[in-house]
N, C-alpha and C positions, 0 to 999 in steps of 0.2 A: 334043219335049222327045226328049233320048238317053239312056237309063236304060243307066247303067254299073255296073259290081261288081268291086270289089275284093276279091282272096284272101288268105289269109294262110297260110303253112306252117311246120310245127316237128313236131320227131319229139319223142315222147317214149320213153323207159328206164325200165324197173322198178327200177332200183337202178345204182348207178355202175361194178357190176363187169360189165354190159355196154357200157359206154363204151369206146372204144380206149384203149389205157394211156396215153397222152399226155393223152389227153383228162382219165380219173383224178388224173392228177397233177395238173392245172390245178385241179379243182375241190376236190382236198385241201388245195394251197394255198388259194386263196377261204377254206377253213374255219381256214388258219392266222393267214389276216389278218385274223379278227373279234377274236383277242387286244388288238386296237389299237384296236379303238372304243372310241369314248366316248361313251356313248349313256347318262347318270345320269338324261334325263329320262323320255324312250320305254322305258329299259330293253329296247330289240329294236338288237340285233347285225346289223350290216350288214359284209361280208368281201367283196371282189373279188380276186382273182388276172387280171392281164393277160400274157399271153403274146405276147414282142415275137421279130419275125426272126432279131434275134441270137441269142434261146435266153435273152435276161433274163426272169424274173418280178419286173412289178412289181404291189406292193400298194396297195390302197386300205382304209380302212373308213372309216366314217359318225363322224363330228364332230361332239356337239352343244354350243349353247352356251346358259349361261341365259339369253342375250338373243336368245331366238327372233327372227329365223329367222337368225341369224346361224353357224349352221353350215355343214354340206356331206355330201354323201350321199358314200358308200363309191363308187361307179365315177367323179363329176365328181374325186373326190381322187387315183383314178389314174391316169385322163387325164388333167387337168391337171399329174400329177407327170411323165407321159408327153412332153407338150407342152413342160415345161420343161427338161427333159434329155436325152431322149432323143428331138429334132423329126423326126428324119429315118429311125427307126427302125420297121419299118412293124409296126401290128397284128396279130396272127393269130388272137386268140381273146380272149376273156374269159368266167371263172368268176364266178357272186356266189352266193352264199347267208347265209342270215338266220338267228339264232337268238334266243331270248329262255327265261325263267324263266315266264313269266307265261301262255302258252300251248302248246299245240304246234302246230306247222306240219307242215300236211300236205299243202301243193301249192308246187310256186315261186312265190318272188318274185319281181316284175317290176321292172323300173328306172319309174322317174317320169317326167313326161315331160321336164321340163328335163333329166333323164342322157343320154336317151335322145335330145335335140335335139342335145347334146353329142355323143355317139355318134357322131351322122350327120352332125358336123362334122368327125370324125376319118377315117369312111366315105370321104366327100367329099376330104379333103384328099390320103387315099392313093390315091384311084381306084379304091377296092376294098373290097369287103364283109369282115365278119370276124365268125368262129363265136363267139354269143353261146351258153352254157351256164348257167342258172336250177338250180341245185343246191337241192336239199330234200334235207338229211339223212334223213328218215324219209316220205321220198315219191318221189316220179318225179323223172327231171330233164327237163328242157324244150334242146334244142339251136335255137337257129334261126339261120338263114342272113342274117344282114343288120337292120339297125332298122328297113328300110321294111315288116318284117312285123311291128312292132309299132307303127309309125305312120306310116302309108301317106302321111299328107298334112302330109310335114315342112314347114318354113320352110326357104326358100334365096331368097333373092333373088342372084342373081348380079352384079345392075349395082351392088350396093354393094359390090361389087369390083372396084375400078380397076385392079387389076396387069393 
């Protein structure tokens, strides 16, 4: 038997003011994205802002549907919009935030497994990790470098890519 360990790493900032200015701005853009959340069922709004190498900011917000699970998470809304409209523009960083009137959010929310897998696909496509900011408006901000720090056993099967 061989024992192996996996370590994850992230940085925690006590407030948005502790981030670099460019990262503060991206987190604030994620808050703007909350305005377009369609979440009448969960009342849990998620907003995403993605900074591209060209300087463009692409937004995503969760989109619920009465015919559950026909909705889509904010992260995938933004990433698929990038794939469809800016396929050659590299992703530099992504900021994710959430709000609800139902309870206080005191810790950053993390992307679901499906969103992490999609993020991993985009990192693989561009052969480069990106920074992920989990912005808790009333709490800390976590900065994570690359999806592997969330989901170390990502699904990849290179034989599926015949290209």
